[in-house]
Backbone as CSV, one residue per row, in Angstrom:
resi,resn,N_x,N_y,N_z,CA_x,CA_y,CA_z,C_x,C_y,C_z
1,MET,-11.489,13.843,26.182,-11.870,13.448,24.821,-11.020,12.244,24.404
2,SER,-11.652,11.288,23.795,-10.996,10.050,23.401,-10.021,10.265,22.245
3,ASP,-8.899,9.538,22.290,-7.926,9.583,21.208,-8.248,8.590,20.110
4,SER,-9.050,7.572,20.450,-9.438,6.577,19.453,-10.840,6.075,19.747
5,VAL,-11.464,5.576,18.719,-12.818,5.027,18.808,-12.862,3.746,17.986
6,ALA,-13.910,2.985,18.179,-14.185,1.846,17.310,-15.586,2.040,16.764
7,ALA,-15.773,1.625,15.530,-17.073,1.831,14.900,-17.328,0.780,13.833
8,SER,-18.595,0.643,13.518,-19.053,-0.140,12.379,-19.808,0.815,11.475
9,HIS,-19.926,0.453,10.202,-20.689,1.329,9.326,-21.355,0.534,8.216
10,ILE,-22.334,1.177,7.638,-22.990,0.716,6.415,-22.707,1.803,5.389
11,LEU,-22.166,1.419,4.251,-21.853,2.367,3.181,-22.663,2.026,1.949
12,LEU,-23.348,3.013,1.419,-23.997,2.880,0.119,-23.325,3.850,-0.834
13,MET,-22.619,3.292,-1.803,-21.977,4.090,-2.841,-22.996,4.395,-3.933
14,TYR,-22.642,5.315,-4.797,-23.484,5.633,-5.947,-22.585,5.926,-7.134
15,ALA,-23.155,5.911,-8.303,-22.384,6.182,-9.522,-21.702,7.538,-9.373
16,GLY,-20.380,7.550,-9.481,-19.626,8.788,-9.371,-18.984,9.018,-8.025
17,SER,-19.365,8.247,-7.005,-18.693,8.418,-5.715,-17.310,7.756,-5.776
18,MET,-16.431,8.158,-4.897,-15.042,7.716,-4.929,-14.939,6.195,-4.817
19,ARG,-14.140,5.608,-5.699,-13.869,4.162,-5.729,-15.125,3.320,-5.921
20,SER,-16.161,3.899,-6.494,-17.441,3.216,-6.616,-17.563,2.433,-7.914
21,SER,-18.140,1.253,-7.797,-18.571,0.492,-8.972,-20.093,0.391,-8.979
22,ALA,-20.737,1.121,-8.072,-22.200,1.077,-7.957,-22.855,1.744,-9.166
23,THR,-24.011,1.235,-9.523,-24.764,1.814,-10.637,-25.950,2.645,-10.166
24,ARG,-26.276,2.573,-8.864,-27.409,3.363,-8.366,-27.072,4.846,-8.434
25,SER,-28.094,5.661,-8.599,-27.903,7.111,-8.612,-27.701,7.615,-7.184
26,LYS,-27.240,8.839,-7.068,-27.074,9.457,-5.753,-28.412,9.516,-5.020
27,ASP,-29.471,9.876,-5.734,-30.803,9.936,-5.126,-31.277,8.561,-4.672
28,GLU,-31.002,7.534,-5.474,-31.390,6.168,-5.086,-30.625,5.724,-3.842
29,ALA,-29.335,6.032,-3.790,-28.528,5.674,-2.618,-29.043,6.379,-1.373
30,LEU,-29.395,7.647,-1.494,-29.913,8.396,-0.348,-31.228,7.795,0.128
31,ALA,-32.117,7.472,-0.781,-33.398,6.866,-0.391,-33.165,5.530,0.309
32,GLN,-32.240,4.737,-0.199,-31.962,3.432,0.407,-31.338,3.573,1.792
33,ILE,-30.396,4.499,1.958,-29.756,4.654,3.261,-30.742,5.216,4.280
34,GLU,-31.647,6.087,3.834,-32.682,6.600,4.741,-33.623,5.480,5.162
35,ASP,-33.928,4.551,4.258,-34.756,3.400,4.604,-34.044,2.518,5.626
36,LEU,-32.748,2.299,5.434,-31.982,1.498,6.391,-31.963,2.168,7.761
37,LYS,-31.825,3.483,7.795,-31.851,4.213,9.073,-33.198,4.022,9.758
38,SER,-34.284,4.062,8.993,-35.615,3.832,9.568,-35.716,2.431,10.156
39,GLN,-35.140,1.455,9.444,-35.154,0.088,9.961,-34.370,-0.014,11.267
40,LEU,-33.216,0.643,11.327,-32.424,0.646,12.558,-33.185,1.314,13.694
41,ASP,-33.821,2.434,13.393,-34.604,3.140,14.408,-35.748,2.264,14.921
42,GLY,-36.204,1.332,14.092,-37.269,0.413,14.476,-36.772,-0.852,15.150
43,GLY,-35.445,-0.937,15.377,-34.912,-2.073,16.109,-34.175,-3.109,15.287
44,ALA,-33.979,-2.866,13.998,-33.249,-3.819,13.156,-31.806,-3.959,13.635
45,ASP,-31.208,-5.108,13.351,-29.838,-5.400,13.751,-28.845,-4.734,12.798
46,PHE,-27.956,-3.916,13.350,-27.003,-3.169,12.535,-26.119,-4.104,11.721
47,ALA,-25.536,-5.101,12.369,-24.611,-6.007,11.681,-25.301,-6.757,10.544
48,ALA,-26.538,-7.177,10.769,-27.270,-7.896,9.722,-27.531,-6.994,8.524
49,LEU,-27.913,-5.738,8.775,-28.140,-4.809,7.663,-26.837,-4.511,6.930
50,ALA,-25.740,-4.390,7.672,-24.443,-4.159,7.025,-24.090,-5.326,6.110
51,LYS,-24.276,-6.543,6.599,-23.963,-7.727,5.792,-24.796,-7.765,4.514
52,ASP,-26.052,-7.381,4.624,-26.974,-7.469,3.488,-26.866,-6.301,2.509
53,HIS,-26.423,-5.130,2.991,-26.556,-3.929,2.156,-25.291,-3.114,1.920
54,SER,-24.284,-3.213,2.798,-23.135,-2.321,2.688,-22.295,-2.619,1.458
55,ASP,-21.846,-1.568,0.792,-20.952,-1.688,-0.356,-19.486,-1.762,0.065
56,CYS,-19.203,-1.613,1.339,-17.834,-1.692,1.844,-17.482,-3.150,2.116
57,PRO,-16.245,-3.551,1.847,-15.845,-4.926,2.184,-16.077,-5.278,3.657
58,SER,-16.098,-4.272,4.537,-16.352,-4.523,5.957,-17.764,-5.062,6.197
59,GLY,-18.634,-4.908,5.232,-20.006,-5.391,5.384,-20.077,-6.867,5.719
60,SER,-19.175,-7.661,5.153,-19.189,-9.103,5.415,-18.918,-9.413,6.881
61,GLY,-18.295,-8.489,7.584,-18.044,-8.638,9.013,-18.992,-7.805,9.851
62,GLY,-20.160,-7.517,9.326,-21.140,-6.721,10.057,-20.832,-5.240,10.065
63,GLY,-19.924,-4.818,9.199,-19.582,-3.400,9.090,-18.468,-2.953,10.008
64,ALA,-17.900,-3.873,10.792,-16.883,-3.512,11.784,-15.625,-2.963,11.127
65,LEU,-15.208,-1.789,11.576,-13.995,-1.138,11.085,-12.854,-1.231,12.078
66,GLY,-13.128,-1.699,13.277,-12.107,-1.751,14.307,-11.867,-0.383,14.920
67,THR,-10.729,-0.243,15.557,-10.371,0.983,16.266,-9.541,1.885,15.355
68,PHE,-9.802,3.174,15.434,-9.035,4.143,14.660,-8.914,5.441,15.424
69,GLY,-7.873,6.172,15.102,-7.626,7.455,15.742,-7.952,8.612,14.827
70,ARG,-7.779,9.784,15.372,-8.020,10.989,14.574,-7.047,11.038,13.404
71,GLY,-7.569,11.479,12.260,-6.751,11.597,11.075,-6.683,10.345,10.219
72,GLN,-7.342,9.278,10.642,-7.302,8.031,9.881,-8.494,7.858,8.943
73,MET,-9.546,8.585,9.174,-10.746,8.518,8.342,-10.991,9.896,7.731
74,VAL,-11.820,9.939,6.685,-12.156,11.234,6.111,-12.871,12.080,7.162
75,LYS,-12.735,13.387,7.027,-13.180,14.322,8.066,-14.642,14.134,8.472
76,GLU,-15.538,14.011,7.522,-16.963,13.898,7.848,-17.233,12.652,8.697
77,PHE,-16.582,11.558,8.325,-16.753,10.298,9.049,-16.166,10.420,10.452
78,GLU,-14.962,10.962,10.531,-14.302,11.151,11.826,-15.109,12.061,12.741
79,ASP,-15.536,13.201,12.220,-16.292,14.148,13.037,-17.545,13.500,13.611
80,ALA,-18.262,12.755,12.777,-19.489,12.102,13.236,-19.177,11.072,14.321
81,THR,-18.193,10.233,14.070,-17.900,9.139,14.993,-17.413,9.643,16.338
82,PHE,-16.493,10.607,16.330,-15.949,11.106,17.590,-16.975,11.920,18.381
83,SER,-18.035,12.392,17.740,-19.049,13.171,18.453,-20.142,12.298,19.074
84,MET,-20.131,11.010,18.763,-21.171,10.098,19.229,-20.781,9.436,20.539
85,ASP,-21.791,8.984,21.273,-21.562,8.154,22.446,-21.512,6.698,22.010
86,VAL,-20.841,5.864,22.791,-20.783,4.434,22.500,-22.207,3.875,22.430
87,GLY,-22.469,3.129,21.367,-23.787,2.545,21.159,-24.694,3.352,20.256
88,ASP,-24.350,4.631,20.034,-25.162,5.488,19.176,-25.011,5.094,17.710
89,VAL,-26.085,5.335,16.951,-26.063,5.193,15.497,-26.297,6.583,14.918
90,SER,-25.467,6.958,13.981,-25.545,8.289,13.373,-26.766,8.417,12.472
91,GLY,-27.035,9.652,12.108,-27.896,9.904,10.969,-27.073,9.639,9.718
92,VAL,-27.608,9.986,8.570,-26.893,9.786,7.315,-25.696,10.738,7.262
93,VAL,-24.520,10.183,6.988,-23.285,10.959,6.867,-22.796,10.797,5.433
94,GLU,-22.625,11.914,4.732,-22.137,11.854,3.360,-20.641,12.140,3.321
95,THR,-19.908,11.287,2.605,-18.496,11.510,2.333,-18.292,11.343,0.827
96,ALA,-17.068,11.497,0.371,-16.769,11.298,-1.048,-17.027,9.861,-1.494
97,PHE,-17.099,8.938,-0.528,-17.319,7.526,-0.848,-18.796,7.167,-0.981
98,GLY,-19.675,8.018,-0.477,-21.112,7.746,-0.538,-21.773,8.104,0.778
99,TYR,-22.851,7.390,1.088,-23.621,7.641,2.300,-23.345,6.556,3.324
100,HIS,-23.139,6.977,4.566,-22.836,6.055,5.655,-23.873,6.170,6.767
101,LEU,-24.069,5.050,7.456,-24.656,5.020,8.781,-23.555,4.441,9.658
102,ILE,-23.282,5.091,10.769,-22.152,4.723,11.623,-22.678,4.349,12.996
103,LYS,-22.164,3.253,13.529,-22.446,2.858,14.909,-21.138,2.883,15.672
104,ARG,-21.080,3.714,16.708,-19.875,3.755,17.544,-19.917,2.568,18.497
105,THR,-18.874,1.776,18.501,-18.856,0.557,19.299,-17.930,0.631,20.508
106,SER,-17.022,1.589,20.536,-16.233,1.837,21.755,-15.536,3.191,21.645
């Protein structure tokens, strides 16, 4: 089992999520992230969607978070990322920060 992974993500925050300035509702954020997942499943470019849609500052870099080890990310995010194979894109992952789509990059 790997001690560290690298990943990119798309984050959609909603009103009330941690550190959020977003005005969209939780339901609106979920609908939008599900639409983005459908686009990815249809072959859309992950980095381009991150740049256009992610509420995380990492979005400007295509969502790249770099390498991280266990205990550095919130549990839901960590569990999803460490369970994926390199190149996989997760389903919708909810954390206190909002909804994520995660791509494991190494």
